[in-house]
C-alpha positions in Angstrom: 0.0 0.0 0.0 1.3 3.5 -0.8 1.5 6.2 1.9 -1.3 8.1 0.1 -3.6 5.1 0.4 -2.4 4.4 4.0 -3.4 8.0 5.0 -6.7 7.7 3.2 -7.6 4.3 4.8 -6.2 5.3 8.2 -8.2 8.5 8.4 -11.3 6.6 7.1 -11.0 4.1 9.9 -10.4 6.8 12.4 -13.7 8.5 11.4 -15.7 5.3 11.1 -14.9 4.4 14.7 -14.8 8.0 16.1 -17.9 9.3 14.5 -19.4 5.9 15.0 -19.2 6.1 18.8 -20.9 9.5 18.6 -23.7 8.1 16.6 -24.1 5.3 19.1 -24.4 7.8 21.9 -26.6 10.5 20.4 -28.9 8.9 17.8 -32.2 7.5 18.9 -32.9 3.8 19.4 -29.3 2.7 19.4 -28.0 0.2 22.0 -25.6 2.9 23.3 -28.0 5.9 23.4 -27.2 8.4 26.2 -24.2 6.5 27.4 -22.3 9.8 27.7 -19.1 11.7 27.3 -16.8 9.0 28.8 -17.9 6.5 26.1 -17.4 9.1 23.4 -13.9 10.0 24.5 -12.9 6.4 25.0 -14.3 5.5 21.6 -12.3 8.2 19.9 -9.1 7.2 21.8 -9.6 3.6 20.7 -10.4 4.8 17.1 -7.1 6.7 17.0 -5.1 3.7 18.4 -6.6 1.2 15.9 -6.1 3.6 12.9 -2.4 4.2 13.9 -1.8 0.4 14.3 -3.4 -0.1 10.8 -1.2 2.2 8.8 1.6 3.5 11.1 4.2 1.3 9.5 3.3 2.5 6.0 2.7 6.3 6.2 3.6 7.2 9.8 -0.1 7.5 10.5 -0.4 11.3 10.6 -4.1 11.1 9.8 -4.4 14.8 10.6 -3.4 17.8 8.4 -2.3 19.7 11.5 0.2 16.9 12.4 1.5 16.8 8.8 2.0 20.6 8.6 3.6 20.7 12.1 6.0 17.8 11.2 7.0 19.5 8.0 7.5 22.9 9.7 10.2 21.4 12.0 11.8 19.3 9.3 10.5 15.9 10.3 8.5 15.5 7.1 9.1 16.6 3.5 7.0 19.6 2.4 6.7 18.0 -1.1 4.6 15.2 0.4 2.3 17.5 2.4 -0.4 18.2 -0.3 -0.8 14.4 -1.1 -1.1 13.5 2.6 -3.7 16.3 3.3 -5.6 15.3 0.2 -5.7 11.6 1.3 -6.7 12.6 4.8 -9.6 14.7 3.6 -10.9 12.0 1.2 -10.6 9.5 4.1 -12.6 11.8 6.3 -15.4 12.2 3.8 -15.6 8.4 3.1 -15.6 7.7 6.8 -18.6 10.0 7.2 -20.4 8.3 4.5 -19.8 4.8 6.0 -21.0 6.0 9.4 -24.2 7.3 7.7 -24.7 3.8 6.2 -24.0 2.1 9.5 -26.7 4.0 11.2 -29.1 4.3 8.3 -32.4 3.6 10.1 -31.5 5.8 13.0 -31.4 9.1 11.2 -35.2 9.2 10.6 -35.8 8.0 14.2 -33.8 11.0 15.5 -35.5 14.4 15.5 -32.5 16.4 16.9 -30.8 18.1 13.9 -27.9 19.3 16.1 -27.4 15.7 17.3 -27.3 14.4 13.8 -24.6 17.0 12.9 -22.6 16.1 16.0 -22.2 12.6 14.7 -20.2 14.0 11.8 -18.3 17.1 13.1 -17.8 19.2 16.2 -19.6 22.2 17.6 -19.1 24.5 20.5 -20.8 24.1 23.9 -20.9 27.9 24.1 -20.6 29.6 20.8 -17.8 32.2 21.0 -15.5 32.4 18.0 -12.5 33.7 19.9 -12.8 31.3 22.8 -13.6 28.3 20.6 -10.5 29.1 18.4 -8.4 29.2 21.6 -9.8 25.9 22.8 -8.9 24.2 19.5 -5.4 25.8 19.5 -4.7 24.6 23.1 -6.1 21.1 22.4 -3.9 20.6 19.3 -0.9 22.2 20.9 -1.1 19.5 23.6 -1.6 16.8 21.0 1.4 17.6 18.8 3.7 18.4 21.7 2.7 15.2 23.5 3.1 13.1 20.3 6.6 14.4 19.7 7.7 14.2 23.3 6.1 11.0 24.4 7.2 9.1 21.3 10.7 10.6 21.2 13.7 8.3 21.2 14.3 9.3 24.9 11.1 7.4 25.8 10.9 4.7 23.1 13.9 3.3 21.4 13.5 3.6 17.6 12.7 0.4 15.8 12.4 -1.5 19.0 9.6 -4.0 19.5 8.3 -1.7 22.4 8.1 1.3 20.2 6.3 -0.6 17.4 4.0 -2.4 19.7 3.1 0.3 22.3 3.5 3.5 20.5 0.0 3.6 18.9 -1.5 2.8 22.3 0.3 5.9 23.8 -1.2 8.0 20.9 -4.6 6.8 22.0 -3.9 7.7 25.6 -2.9 11.2 24.5 -6.2 11.7 22.6 -8.2 10.3 25.5 -6.6 12.7 27.9 -7.3 15.7 25.7 -10.9 14.6 25.2 -11.5 14.1 29.0 -9.7 17.3 30.1 -10.2 19.8 27.2 -12.9 18.4 25.0 -16.0 19.8 26.7 -15.7 23.3 25.1 -15.7 22.5 21.4 -15.8 18.7 21.1 -12.0 18.7 20.5 -11.7 18.4 16.7 -7.9 18.8 17.0 -7.8 17.6 13.4 -9.2 19.4 10.3 -9.7 16.2 8.3 -11.7 14.6 11.1 -14.1 17.6 11.2 -14.2 19.1 7.7 -14.3 15.7 5.8 -17.4 14.4 7.6 -18.9 17.8 7.6 -18.7 17.7 3.8 -20.3 14.3 3.9 -23.1 15.7 6.1 -23.7 18.4 3.6 -23.9 16.0 0.6 -25.7 13.0 2.0 -29.5 12.6 1.9 -29.7 12.4 5.7 -33.3 12.2 6.9 -34.3 15.4 8.6 -30.9 16.9 8.7 -30.3 20.6 9.3 -27.5 23.0 8.5 -23.9 21.8 8.3 -22.9 24.9 10.3 -20.4 26.3 7.8 -20.1 29.5 9.8 -18.3 27.6 12.5 -16.4 25.2 10.2 -13.3 27.4 9.9 -12.5 27.1 13.6 -11.8 23.3 13.7 -9.5 23.9 10.7 -7.6 27.0 11.7 -7.4 26.2 15.4 -5.7 22.8 15.0 -3.2 24.1 12.3 -2.2 27.0 14.6 -2.0 24.8 17.7 0.0 22.1 15.9 2.5 24.6 14.7 2.9 26.1 18.2 3.3 22.5 19.6 5.9 21.5 17.1 7.9 24.7 17.5 7.8 24.4 21.3 9.1 20.9 21.0 11.9 22.0 18.7 12.8 24.9 21.0 12.8 23.1 24.3 13.2 19.4 23.7 15.6 19.2 20.8 
């Protein structure tokens, strides 16, 4: 498999399982309806872990344009490959959203809450305030990228060792779980433009029963915030850890 396809499939798996757990919690007449925030954050953490295990050995499992841009900025990834990676991630995000729609096909008509339906696909703020929402996404992605670089550094995991290969993706899941539990209650912690914008596009295009707006007025925040936060995180790592 090429790195392009790996990023596409990895992001698709991430969204299938991540948006899938949201669907299980918020849509009517599912087995997991109203099971709560802990289930959502755990589901997303496991989604990230499984996606990284699936494609990490092929593409490095960025699965996130903010991570790709951050890595390129500090010289850990070639800029020439950035457009292909981001394109693959966005396609994977859209396809993942479509598959989640299919997985819960009878439940869209059974659910009257339009905001809940949108929440399956993408994030939204608990309190709508553009400045505060942007800051929340910057902080969350700052922690994500800094933690990824620091926790998975050679000082903690010996490169190419069995421990690094076997345990590294699980640590990535722990990082995402921690961010969701500690910082996710403000905006839903997109911390990934492809995870938010890709499924949001799917929401806009799909014939979802009783759907409302795709909230395009908010859509720039889970794109800009993660990119800015990722850059700050990577530059902080380069300044103080390297």
